[in-house]
C-alpha positions in Angstrom: 116.7 117.0 137.5 114.8 116.4 133.8 111.4 115.3 133.9 110.4 111.6 132.4 108.6 110.8 129.2 104.9 111.2 129.8 103.1 107.9 128.9 101.2 107.4 125.3 98.9 105.7 124.6 98.7 105.7 121.0 100.8 106.3 118.0 99.0 109.7 117.5 99.6 110.7 121.1 103.7 109.7 120.1 103.3 111.6 117.1 102.1 114.2 118.5 104.1 114.7 121.5 107.8 114.0 119.2 106.1 116.9 116.8 106.3 119.4 119.7 108.5 118.4 122.5 111.8 119.0 122.8 113.2 115.6 123.6 116.4 117.6 124.9 114.7 118.4 128.3 113.5 115.0 129.0 115.7 112.1 131.1 116.4 109.8 128.2 118.7 107.5 130.3 116.7 104.4 130.6 115.6 104.4 126.4 117.4 101.2 124.9 117.2 100.6 121.4 114.6 98.7 120.0 115.7 96.3 116.7 112.6 95.6 114.7 112.1 92.4 113.1 110.3 92.5 109.7 111.5 89.5 107.6 109.5 86.4 108.0 110.5 83.2 110.0 109.4 80.2 107.6 112.4 77.7 108.6 113.1 76.7 112.1 116.0 74.9 113.7 116.6 72.9 116.3 119.4 72.2 118.4 120.6 70.5 122.0 122.9 72.7 124.2 124.1 72.3 127.7 121.2 73.2 130.2 123.7 75.9 132.2 124.4 77.6 128.3 120.5 77.8 127.9 120.2 78.9 131.7 122.8 81.3 130.5 121.1 82.7 127.2 117.6 82.9 128.6 119.4 85.0 131.7 121.3 87.4 129.5 118.1 87.9 126.9 115.7 88.5 130.0 118.3 91.6 131.1 118.1 92.6 127.3 114.5 92.9 127.5 114.2 90.5 124.9 112.3 87.0 124.2 115.3 84.5 124.6 114.9 82.9 121.1 115.2 86.6 119.4 118.0 87.1 121.7 119.4 83.8 119.8 118.6 84.9 116.4 120.3 88.4 117.0 123.6 86.8 118.0 123.6 84.8 115.0 122.9 87.2 112.6 125.9 89.1 114.0 128.4 86.2 113.8 127.8 86.1 110.1 127.5 89.3 109.3 129.1 90.6 106.3 132.4 92.3 107.4 132.5 90.7 111.0 136.1 89.2 111.9 135.9 85.5 112.8 138.3 82.9 114.3 139.1 80.3 112.0 137.9 77.1 113.5 136.4 78.4 116.6 
């Protein structure tokens, strides 16, 4: 069984660890990708939706480990990404 990654308290500790460690020796099964958002969010959107849909969005976002508004924003970004096949009318 591979050891878990150590708890790192600072960026410096993380940089030093990654520079010296062989990450193939560690259990990375619980790792998940993180997407950083750097663009400013200066526009606001207000929409109405059925309560069951909002509850489902919040639950799905929670399982993904992110705030539900970020989850919605990422779903919208995915929907308008160039080259993505879209269905007409729905």
